C-alpha positions as CSV (number, residue, x, y, z in Angstrom):
1,M,-60.0,-59.5,-54.8
2,Y,-62.2,-58.8,-58.1
3,P,-61.6,-59.9,-61.8
4,T,-59.6,-58.0,-64.1
5,T,-59.9,-58.3,-68.1
6,P,-57.2,-60.3,-69.4
7,D,-56.1,-56.5,-70.9
8,G,-56.7,-54.6,-68.0
9,R,-58.9,-52.1,-68.6
10,Y,-61.8,-53.4,-66.1
11,F,-62.6,-54.7,-62.9
12,V,-66.0,-56.3,-62.2
13,V,-68.1,-56.1,-59.5
14,N,-71.2,-57.2,-59.8
15,G,-71.2,-57.9,-63.0
16,K,-70.1,-54.4,-64.3
17,L,-67.1,-54.2,-65.5
18,W,-65.0,-50.3,-63.8
19,R,-61.8,-48.9,-65.7
20,C,-58.6,-49.6,-64.3
21,S,-56.5,-46.9,-63.3
22,N,-54.2,-45.9,-65.9
23,P,-50.9,-48.2,-65.5
24,S,-48.6,-45.8,-67.3
25,L,-48.6,-43.1,-64.1
26,P,-45.6,-43.7,-62.2
27,A,-46.0,-45.4,-59.1
28,D,-45.6,-42.1,-56.4
29,V,-47.2,-40.3,-59.0
30,R,-50.8,-42.8,-58.3
31,Q,-50.2,-43.1,-54.8
32,N,-50.8,-38.7,-54.8
33,F,-53.9,-39.2,-56.8
34,V,-54.9,-41.8,-54.4
35,N,-54.5,-39.6,-51.6
36,E,-56.1,-37.1,-52.6
37,L,-59.3,-39.6,-53.8
38,M,-59.8,-40.4,-50.5
39,A,-59.5,-37.4,-48.8
40,A,-62.0,-36.6,-51.6
41,R,-64.2,-39.3,-50.6
42,R,-64.1,-38.1,-47.4
43,E,-65.2,-34.5,-47.9
44,V,-68.0,-36.2,-49.8
45,K,-68.7,-38.4,-46.1
46,T,-68.2,-35.6,-44.6
47,A,-70.6,-32.8,-46.9
48,K,-73.4,-35.6,-46.5
49,A,-72.5,-35.3,-43.0
50,S,-73.5,-31.9,-42.9
51,G,-76.6,-31.1,-45.2
52,D,-75.4,-29.0,-47.3
53,P,-75.7,-30.0,-50.9
54,G,-72.9,-26.8,-51.8
55,Q,-70.4,-29.0,-50.2
56,L,-71.6,-32.1,-51.7
57,K,-71.2,-30.9,-55.0
58,R,-67.6,-29.6,-54.6
59,A,-66.9,-32.9,-52.7
60,R,-68.2,-35.1,-55.6
61,A,-66.5,-32.6,-58.3
62,N,-63.5,-33.6,-56.2
63,V,-64.0,-37.5,-56.6
64,Q,-64.8,-36.4,-60.3
65,K,-61.4,-35.1,-60.9
66,V,-59.2,-37.3,-59.0
67,K,-61.0,-39.9,-60.2
68,V,-60.2,-38.7,-64.3
69,Q,-56.3,-38.0,-63.3
70,L,-56.3,-41.6,-62.2
71,G,-57.6,-42.8,-65.5
72,E,-60.6,-44.6,-64.1
73,R,-63.3,-41.3,-65.5
74,G,-62.8,-39.1,-68.5
75,P,-61.2,-39.6,-71.9
76,V,-59.8,-43.6,-72.2
77,W,-56.1,-44.7,-71.5
78,W,-55.6,-47.4,-74.2
79,V,-54.6,-45.5,-77.7
80,D,-55.9,-48.6,-79.7
81,G,-59.3,-47.2,-80.4
82,S,-60.8,-49.9,-78.8
83,P,-64.4,-48.4,-77.0
84,D,-65.2,-47.3,-73.2
85,F,-67.2,-50.0,-71.7
86,N,-66.7,-48.3,-67.8
87,Q,-69.6,-48.8,-66.0
88,R,-71.3,-51.0,-68.3
89,H,-72.5,-55.0,-67.2
90,V,-70.0,-57.8,-68.8
91,E,-72.7,-59.7,-70.3
92,N,-73.0,-57.1,-72.9
93,T,-70.2,-56.4,-73.6
94,P,-66.7,-58.6,-75.9
95,Y,-65.9,-59.3,-72.8
96,S,-68.4,-61.1,-72.2
97,E,-67.0,-65.0,-72.8
98,W,-64.5,-64.4,-70.9
99,H,-66.2,-63.3,-67.9
100,E,-68.6,-66.6,-68.2
101,S,-65.5,-69.0,-68.5
102,L,-64.8,-67.4,-64.4
103,A,-68.2,-69.1,-63.5
104,V,-66.7,-72.7,-64.8
105,T,-63.6,-72.2,-64.3
106,K,-64.5,-72.0,-60.3
107,A,-67.2,-74.9,-59.9
108,R,-64.7,-77.1,-61.3
C-alpha cells in the first residue's frame, strides 16, 4: 500500500506525488470509471502490440479522459484554492516533512 498524504489528495510512489481520485464521487460512479480506465489501459497494451501510432494515440486519449473524470488529472477536485502538486517529487512540496516523518516512523 502506498502512503497517502494526510489531506487525502495524493499518494506517494518512489518519492513522487500522484493525485488520488475524487473522494466525493459516488461509489458506483467511481467503479464505472475504474472499469473504463482498466479497459482503456488494455487498449493501450493492444495498440502498442499493433504498432499502429493512431490506435495508440486514441487509446492514450481514452486513458486521459477517464483519469480526468476520476479527478486524477485535469482540474483539481478540492475547492480551497490549494495548488496542485501532482507528479512532483514530494521533497519539493509542502508534504516533504510529512513524508520524511514516515521514514523515521518505519525506522523505529
